[in-house]
Structure formats: structure tokens, C-alpha cells
C-alpha positions as CSV (number, residue, x, y, z in Angstrom):
1,X,107.0,117.8,127.4
2,X,105.6,116.3,130.7
3,X,104.7,112.8,131.1
4,X,101.3,112.3,132.9
5,X,100.9,109.0,134.5
6,X,97.2,109.2,134.6
7,X,97.2,108.8,130.5
8,X,99.4,105.9,130.5
9,X,98.8,103.7,133.5
10,X,95.8,102.0,132.1
11,X,97.7,101.2,128.8
12,X,97.5,97.3,128.9
13,X,101.1,95.8,128.4
14,X,101.5,92.0,128.1
15,X,103.7,90.5,130.0
16,X,106.3,88.4,127.8
17,X,108.2,85.5,128.3
18,X,112.1,85.8,128.1
19,X,111.8,83.8,124.9
20,X,109.1,85.9,123.5
21,X,111.6,88.9,124.3
22,X,114.5,87.3,122.9
23,X,112.3,86.5,119.5
24,X,111.3,90.0,119.1
25,X,114.9,91.7,119.7
26,X,116.3,89.3,117.1
27,X,113.5,90.1,114.5
28,X,114.3,93.8,115.3
29,X,117.8,93.3,114.6
30,X,117.3,91.6,111.5
31,X,114.7,94.1,110.5
32,X,117.4,96.7,110.8
33,X,119.5,95.2,107.9
34,X,117.0,93.9,105.7
35,X,115.5,95.3,102.5
36,X,112.5,94.4,100.0
37,X,110.5,91.5,100.4
38,X,112.8,90.0,103.1
39,X,112.2,93.2,105.3
40,X,108.3,92.8,104.7
41,X,108.3,88.9,105.8
42,X,110.3,89.9,109.0
43,X,108.3,92.9,110.0
44,X,105.0,90.8,109.3
45,X,106.5,88.1,111.7
46,X,107.0,91.0,114.3
47,X,103.4,91.9,114.0
48,X,102.3,88.4,114.2
49,X,104.4,87.7,117.6
50,X,103.1,91.3,119.2
51,X,99.6,90.6,118.1
52,X,100.0,87.3,119.6
53,X,101.0,88.6,123.0
54,X,97.7,90.7,123.1
55,X,96.1,87.5,122.5
56,X,95.3,88.4,118.7
57,X,96.0,87.0,115.2
58,X,97.2,89.1,112.2
59,X,93.3,88.8,111.0
60,X,92.1,90.5,113.8
61,X,94.0,93.5,113.1
62,X,93.4,96.3,110.7
63,X,96.1,96.8,108.0
64,X,97.0,100.0,109.7
65,X,97.8,98.2,112.7
66,X,100.6,96.1,111.0
67,X,104.2,97.2,111.0
68,X,104.6,98.1,107.2
69,X,107.8,97.8,105.3
70,X,109.0,101.1,103.6
71,X,112.1,101.1,101.7
72,X,114.8,103.0,103.6
73,X,116.8,105.5,101.7
């Protein structure tokens, strides 16, 4: 697989503050050990933070855009 810069150079990547980065990292770490409703709650919060970095709210997103919890086997 080859990386072609022309296909990714225009993807908007928001500048996140150090505090936002820390929040995202901590939420992801919590998600790795969570199950059930707690996992869904954490992933919803993660989606909310990431949407906020793009200047959006959860209501601006389609359900398919959200991180969806799936029970791990």
C-alpha cells in the first residue's frame, strides 16, 4: 500500500489543546476496560469531544458518525 499525499493533505485536522488531548487519551484508556452501558457512555462522551473539535455538536452528526459500543468478545 502506498501513501499518496494528495489524497490526505486537504483533510481538515483540528488543532486540539493539550487539555483536549489529555481528555481524549484518558477516555480511550477508560473505554479499553469498560463494558456495557459504561462503555457506551464513555464512547458517547468521546464522540462529543471529537465533534466539538470540529465545531459540531452531537445533534449535527448522523448516527453512523458516532463511536458505537459493541460488546467485546
